[in-house]
C-alpha positions in Angstrom: 20.8 8.1 -3.1 19.3 9.8 -6.2 18.8 6.3 -7.8 16.7 5.2 -4.8 14.5 8.3 -5.0 13.9 7.8 -8.7 13.1 4.1 -8.3 10.3 4.8 -5.8 8.9 7.9 -7.6 5.3 7.1 -8.4 5.0 9.8 -11.1 6.9 9.4 -14.4 8.6 12.2 -16.4 5.4 13.0 -18.4 3.5 13.6 -15.2 1.3 10.6 -15.5 1.0 8.2 -12.6 2.7 4.8 -12.9 0.5 1.7 -13.0 2.0 0.4 -9.7 0.6 3.5 -7.9 -2.9 2.6 -9.1 -2.6 -1.0 -8.0 -1.3 0.1 -4.6 -4.2 2.6 -4.3 -6.7 -0.1 -5.1 -5.2 -2.4 -2.5 -5.3 0.4 0.2 -8.9 1.3 -0.6 -10.0 -2.3 -0.6 -8.2 -3.1 2.7 -9.6 0.1 4.2 -13.2 -0.9 3.4 -12.7 -4.3 4.9 -10.8 -3.3 8.0 -13.2 -0.4 8.8 -16.2 -2.7 8.3 -14.9 -5.1 11.0 -13.8 -2.3 13.4 -16.0 -1.7 16.4 -15.0 1.7 17.7 -13.4 5.0 16.8 -10.0 3.9 17.9 -10.3 0.7 15.9 -11.3 2.6 12.8 -8.3 4.9 13.1 -6.0 1.8 13.6 -7.7 0.1 10.6 -7.0 3.1 8.4 -3.3 3.0 9.4 -3.1 -0.7 8.8 -4.7 -0.2 5.4 -1.8 2.1 4.4 1.0 -0.4 5.3 -0.5 -3.9 4.6 0.7 -4.0 1.0 4.3 -3.8 2.2 3.7 -6.9 4.4 2.0 -8.7 1.5 5.0 -8.0 -0.9 7.4 -9.1 1.9 5.6 -12.4 2.3 5.6 -13.0 -1.5 9.3 -12.4 -1.6 9.8 -14.8 1.3 7.8 -17.5 -0.6 9.8 -16.9 -3.8 13.0 -16.8 -1.7 14.1 -13.5 -3.2 
């Protein structure tokens, strides 16, 4: 179990964030701007922000499907 926790740790031993964390953050911010701009109410904005947090996981899943990994 410790290996899995280390693998998904976004901070390395020196305390600096890993590059993948920055890429993920840019993806979340970009998707949040887009999804909020097309939302039409408060509930839609909340849902858009939640979607922005998880869409990169679906994107990577689709890439893996296309690569047959």
